[in-house]
C-alpha positions as CSV (number, residue, x, y, z in Angstrom):
1,M,-63.2,21.8,97.4
2,K,-60.9,19.2,98.9
3,N,-63.5,16.5,97.9
4,T,-63.6,17.9,94.4
5,K,-59.8,17.8,94.1
6,K,-59.8,14.2,95.4
7,I,-62.4,13.1,92.9
8,V,-60.4,14.8,90.0
9,S,-57.3,13.0,91.2
10,I,-59.0,9.6,91.2
11,V,-60.5,10.2,87.8
12,M,-57.1,11.1,86.3
13,A,-55.6,8.0,87.9
14,L,-58.3,5.8,86.3
15,V,-57.8,7.4,82.9
16,L,-54.1,6.8,83.1
17,L,-54.7,3.2,84.2
18,M,-57.1,2.6,81.3
19,G,-54.6,4.0,78.9
20,C,-52.0,1.6,80.0
21,I,-54.4,-1.3,79.7
22,G,-55.3,-0.2,76.2
23,L,-51.6,0.0,75.3
24,F,-50.9,-3.5,76.5
25,A,-54.0,-4.8,74.7
26,A,-52.8,-3.2,71.5
27,C,-49.4,-4.7,71.8
28,G,-50.9,-8.1,72.5
29,K,-48.4,-11.0,72.5
30,Q,-44.8,-9.8,71.9
31,G,-42.9,-11.7,69.2
32,T,-43.3,-13.3,65.7
33,V,-41.5,-10.4,64.1
34,G,-40.0,-12.1,61.2
35,E,-36.3,-11.4,60.6
36,G,-36.3,-9.2,63.7
37,G,-36.7,-12.2,65.9
38,T,-39.0,-12.0,69.0
39,T,-39.2,-10.1,72.2
40,P,-39.3,-11.9,75.5
41,R,-42.9,-11.9,76.7
42,D,-44.9,-11.3,79.8
43,T,-45.3,-14.2,82.1
44,D,-49.0,-14.7,81.2
45,D,-48.4,-15.1,77.4
46,V,-48.5,-18.5,75.7
47,Y,-46.4,-19.4,72.6
48,K,-48.2,-21.3,69.9
49,V,-45.9,-23.6,67.9
50,A,-46.8,-25.5,64.8
51,I,-44.8,-28.7,64.1
52,V,-45.1,-29.6,60.4
53,Q,-44.3,-33.0,58.9
54,L,-45.0,-34.6,55.5
55,A,-45.6,-38.1,57.0
56,D,-45.4,-40.0,60.3
57,N,-42.6,-42.4,61.1
58,G,-40.4,-43.4,64.0
59,A,-37.6,-41.0,63.0
60,F,-39.9,-38.0,62.9
61,T,-41.5,-39.0,66.2
62,E,-38.0,-39.1,67.8
63,M,-37.1,-35.7,66.5
64,R,-40.5,-34.2,67.4
65,E,-40.6,-35.6,70.9
66,A,-37.0,-34.6,71.6
67,F,-37.7,-31.0,70.5
68,I,-40.8,-30.8,72.7
69,Q,-39.0,-32.3,75.7
70,R,-36.1,-30.0,75.4
71,M,-38.4,-27.0,75.1
72,R,-40.0,-28.1,78.4
73,E,-36.6,-28.4,80.0
74,L,-35.8,-24.9,78.9
75,G,-38.8,-23.6,80.8
76,Y,-41.6,-23.6,78.3
77,D,-44.1,-25.8,80.2
78,E,-47.7,-26.4,79.2
79,A,-48.7,-23.0,80.5
80,K,-46.1,-21.3,78.4
81,M,-46.1,-23.2,75.1
82,T,-48.6,-25.3,73.2
83,F,-47.8,-27.5,70.2
84,D,-49.9,-28.2,67.1
85,I,-48.7,-31.2,65.2
86,K,-49.6,-30.9,61.5
87,N,-49.2,-34.2,59.7
88,A,-49.8,-34.3,55.9
89,Q,-50.0,-38.2,56.0
90,G,-47.6,-38.4,53.0
91,D,-49.8,-36.2,50.7
92,Q,-48.1,-33.3,49.1
93,S,-51.3,-31.3,48.4
94,T,-52.2,-31.7,52.0
95,L,-48.8,-30.4,53.0
96,Q,-49.2,-27.3,50.8
97,S,-52.6,-26.7,52.4
98,I,-51.2,-26.9,55.9
99,C,-48.3,-24.6,55.0
100,S,-50.7,-21.9,53.6
101,S,-52.6,-21.7,56.9
102,L,-49.8,-21.1,59.4
103,G,-50.5,-17.4,60.1
104,D,-51.6,-17.7,63.7
105,Y,-48.4,-19.2,65.1
106,D,-45.4,-17.7,67.0
107,L,-43.0,-20.4,65.8
108,I,-43.0,-23.0,63.0
109,V,-41.0,-26.2,63.3
110,P,-40.9,-28.3,60.1
111,I,-39.3,-31.7,60.2
112,V,-36.9,-32.7,57.3
113,T,-36.6,-31.2,53.9
114,P,-40.0,-31.6,52.1
115,A,-41.9,-30.0,55.0
116,T,-39.3,-27.3,55.5
117,A,-39.2,-26.3,51.8
118,A,-43.0,-26.1,51.7
119,V,-43.1,-23.9,54.8
120,V,-40.3,-21.5,53.7
121,N,-41.9,-21.2,50.2
122,Q,-45.0,-19.6,51.9
123,T,-42.7,-16.9,53.5
124,P,-44.4,-17.0,56.9
125,K,-44.1,-14.1,59.3
126,A,-43.3,-16.4,62.2
127,P,-39.7,-17.6,62.7
128,V,-39.0,-21.1,61.3
129,V,-36.7,-23.5,63.1
130,F,-36.3,-26.7,61.1
131,I,-35.2,-30.1,62.2
132,S,-32.9,-32.4,60.1
133,V,-32.7,-30.8,56.6
134,T,-30.1,-32.7,54.6
135,N,-28.7,-29.8,52.7
136,P,-30.5,-26.5,53.4
137,V,-28.5,-24.5,50.8
138,A,-28.8,-26.9,47.9
139,S,-32.5,-27.3,48.7
140,G,-33.0,-23.5,48.4
141,I,-34.1,-23.2,52.0
142,L,-31.1,-21.0,53.0
143,T,-28.6,-19.0,51.0
144,T,-25.9,-19.6,53.6
145,M,-25.7,-21.7,56.8
146,E,-23.7,-19.0,58.7
147,A,-26.2,-16.1,58.2
148,P,-29.6,-17.7,57.6
149,D,-32.1,-15.8,55.5
150,K,-35.7,-16.4,54.6
151,N,-36.6,-16.2,58.3
152,A,-35.4,-19.8,58.8
153,T,-32.7,-21.7,60.6
154,G,-32.2,-25.1,62.1
155,T,-30.3,-28.3,62.1
156,S,-28.9,-30.3,59.1
157,N,-28.3,-34.0,59.1
158,I,-25.2,-34.7,57.0
159,V,-25.6,-38.2,55.5
160,P,-22.1,-39.7,55.5
161,V,-22.3,-42.0,52.5
162,D,-18.6,-42.8,52.6
163,R,-18.9,-44.1,56.2
164,I,-22.0,-46.1,55.3
165,F,-20.2,-47.9,52.4
166,T,-17.1,-48.4,54.5
167,L,-19.3,-50.1,57.1
168,A,-20.9,-52.2,54.3
169,K,-17.5,-53.3,53.1
170,E,-16.6,-54.5,56.6
171,L,-19.9,-56.3,57.1
172,T,-20.4,-57.7,53.5
173,P,-17.1,-57.5,51.7
174,N,-18.4,-59.4,48.7
175,V,-21.0,-56.8,47.8
176,K,-20.0,-55.0,44.6
177,N,-23.3,-54.0,42.9
178,I,-25.5,-51.7,45.0
179,G,-29.1,-51.0,44.4
180,I,-30.3,-47.4,45.3
181,L,-34.0,-47.0,46.0
182,Y,-35.4,-43.6,46.7
183,C,-38.3,-41.1,46.0
184,S,-37.6,-38.9,43.0
185,G,-39.8,-36.1,44.5
186,E,-37.7,-35.6,47.7
187,Q,-34.8,-33.3,47.3
188,N,-33.0,-34.7,50.3
189,A,-33.2,-38.2,48.8
190,V,-32.1,-37.1,45.4
191,Q,-29.1,-35.2,46.9
192,T,-28.1,-38.2,49.0
193,A,-28.5,-40.7,46.1
194,T,-26.2,-38.4,44.0
195,K,-23.6,-38.5,46.7
196,A,-23.9,-42.3,46.9
197,K,-23.5,-42.7,43.2
198,D,-20.5,-40.5,43.1
199,Y,-18.8,-42.4,45.9
200,L,-19.6,-45.8,44.4
201,S,-18.3,-44.8,41.0
202,A,-15.1,-43.5,42.5
203,N,-14.5,-46.6,44.6
204,G,-14.9,-49.5,42.1
205,Y,-18.6,-50.4,42.7
206,T,-21.4,-50.6,40.2
207,F,-24.9,-49.5,41.0
208,K,-28.5,-49.6,39.8
209,E,-31.0,-47.0,40.9
210,V,-34.8,-47.3,41.0
211,T,-37.0,-44.4,42.0
212,V,-40.6,-44.2,43.3
213,A,-43.2,-41.4,43.4
214,N,-45.0,-42.7,46.5
215,S,-44.9,-45.4,49.1
216,A,-47.4,-47.6,47.2
217,E,-44.7,-48.1,44.6
218,V,-42.0,-49.2,47.0
219,S,-42.8,-53.0,47.2
220,Q,-42.7,-53.6,43.5
221,A,-39.6,-51.4,43.0
222,A,-37.8,-53.2,45.8
223,Q,-38.6,-56.6,44.4
224,S,-37.4,-55.6,40.9
225,L,-34.2,-54.1,42.4
226,A,-33.4,-57.1,44.6
227,N,-33.3,-59.4,41.6
228,D,-30.3,-57.5,40.1
229,V,-28.0,-56.3,42.9
230,D,-25.9,-57.6,45.9
231,A,-27.4,-55.1,48.4
232,I,-29.9,-52.3,48.6
233,Y,-29.1,-48.8,49.9
234,V,-32.0,-46.4,51.0
235,P,-30.9,-42.7,51.3
236,I,-32.6,-40.4,53.8
237,D,-36.1,-40.6,52.4
238,S,-39.5,-40.1,54.1
239,T,-41.4,-41.9,51.4
240,V,-39.4,-45.1,51.2
241,Q,-38.9,-45.2,55.0
242,T,-42.6,-45.4,55.6
243,A,-42.6,-48.7,53.6
244,M,-39.2,-50.0,54.8
245,S,-40.7,-53.4,55.8
246,E,-41.5,-54.0,52.1
247,V,-37.9,-53.3,51.1
248,V,-36.6,-55.6,53.8
249,N,-39.0,-58.4,52.7
250,A,-37.9,-58.1,49.1
251,A,-34.2,-58.2,50.1
252,N,-34.6,-61.1,52.6
253,A,-36.2,-63.1,49.8
254,K,-33.0,-62.8,47.9
255,K,-30.7,-63.0,50.9
256,I,-29.2,-59.6,50.3
257,P,-28.6,-56.9,52.9
258,V,-30.3,-53.5,53.2
259,Y,-28.3,-50.5,54.2
260,G,-30.2,-47.4,55.5
261,S,-29.6,-43.9,56.6
262,D,-31.5,-43.8,59.9
263,P,-31.7,-46.0,63.0
264,V,-35.4,-46.3,62.4
265,M,-34.7,-48.1,59.1
266,V,-32.5,-50.6,61.1
267,K,-35.4,-51.1,63.6
268,S,-37.6,-51.9,60.6
269,G,-35.2,-54.6,59.4
270,A,-32.3,-53.0,57.5
271,L,-28.9,-54.5,58.4
272,A,-27.1,-51.2,59.3
273,C,-26.8,-47.5,59.0
274,V,-24.5,-44.6,59.9
275,S,-26.4,-41.5,60.8
276,C,-26.9,-38.5,63.1
277,S,-29.0,-39.0,66.3
278,N,-32.6,-38.0,65.8
279,T,-32.8,-37.1,69.4
280,Q,-29.8,-34.7,69.2
281,L,-31.2,-33.1,66.1
282,G,-34.5,-32.3,67.9
283,Q,-32.8,-31.1,71.0
284,K,-30.4,-28.8,69.2
285,S,-33.2,-27.3,67.1
286,A,-35.1,-26.6,70.4
287,E,-32.1,-24.7,71.8
288,M,-31.9,-22.6,68.7
289,A,-35.6,-21.9,69.0
290,D,-35.1,-20.7,72.5
291,E,-32.4,-18.3,71.4
292,I,-34.9,-16.7,68.9
293,L,-37.8,-16.6,71.4
294,R,-35.5,-14.8,73.8
295,G,-34.8,-12.0,71.3
296,K,-32.1,-13.0,68.8
297,K,-32.7,-12.4,65.1
298,V,-33.1,-15.5,63.1
299,S,-30.1,-14.4,61.0
300,E,-28.0,-14.3,64.1
301,V,-28.6,-18.0,64.8
302,P,-26.5,-20.0,62.3
303,A,-27.8,-23.3,60.9
304,V,-25.9,-26.2,62.4
305,A,-24.7,-29.3,60.5
306,M,-24.7,-32.2,63.0
307,E,-21.6,-34.4,62.6
308,E,-21.7,-36.9,65.5
309,F,-22.6,-40.2,63.8
310,Q,-24.0,-43.4,65.1
311,Y,-23.0,-46.8,63.7
312,V,-26.1,-49.0,64.1
313,I,-26.4,-52.7,63.3
314,S,-29.3,-55.1,63.6
315,R,-28.3,-58.4,65.1
316,Q,-31.6,-60.0,63.9
317,A,-30.9,-58.9,60.3
318,A,-27.3,-60.1,60.6
319,D,-28.4,-63.5,61.9
320,T,-31.0,-63.8,59.1
321,L,-28.2,-63.2,56.5
322,G,-25.5,-65.2,58.3
323,I,-23.4,-62.1,58.9
324,S,-21.0,-61.7,61.8
325,V,-21.6,-58.6,64.0
326,P,-18.2,-57.0,64.9
327,N,-17.4,-56.5,68.5
328,G,-16.3,-53.3,70.1
329,G,-15.8,-50.2,68.1
330,N,-18.3,-47.4,67.8
331,Y,-21.2,-49.8,67.1
332,V,-24.7,-49.8,68.5
333,V,-26.2,-53.3,68.1
334,M,-30.0,-53.6,68.1
335,G,-32.0,-56.7,68.8
């Protein structure tokens, strides 16, 4: 009898154990619960993160690597988090295809406006934390920055056109007619170009704008523009940025400066820019992602407009154009 009772007890214990295992298996990985945020996981779970970008350039690489490095610092090592980098190589149809197949991820991290808009339009179940969207509300990505909807939040890179042209006046005081070159298909570029035109009109400048549809059109557009203006300004723009050397070549041939909106443009030969730090944008987005993965709702993590600006000047470009580089101040001088 004692043996029988002992056997029954063992069987019942095994049944209970199997039930618990089944429950854990059914629950699977905790998280990816849309607007409800995520639930902290068991130590053996691994987060799968998709990083989505329209194209590849130095600025995007800085943002992406800063995001990954900060996540590692926050405790998501290789055993805790894997990253899938999805690059559309500048092709919009490829970007749409990428965004329609993101169902198997726990977090989606699009870089800048085109990729973020494409991701959000697919209404993914996974939380979206974007990096460096110029104007999330005007782009239709969010309704408000303070209480993000559409299961998305992230960082915004304000483009300070007033500071850019104030710097241009200091470096090249004789510049009066500005050429604006940008991609008509990028909302971030269109919005920044509009801000630039408003500023120039209000401050006694004239301007001429030329738009392109893809990077293959940049060289001819830049050559045409350089014939008619005193300087070229390139807004925040993935398409033109990938062909920045073509813009610089056209401008140098006419001995006119190029002003950009990102330090990577200066590395590519532009004279100067005023911008947010790509590294800080990536790091801040990582910290926001950590909040969500630890259980906060996406709507409880306000989108952040970064307002710490860098004044970056290329010594090589200045020397080529015979321009004096100012000393001191809040300037970062490259090369």
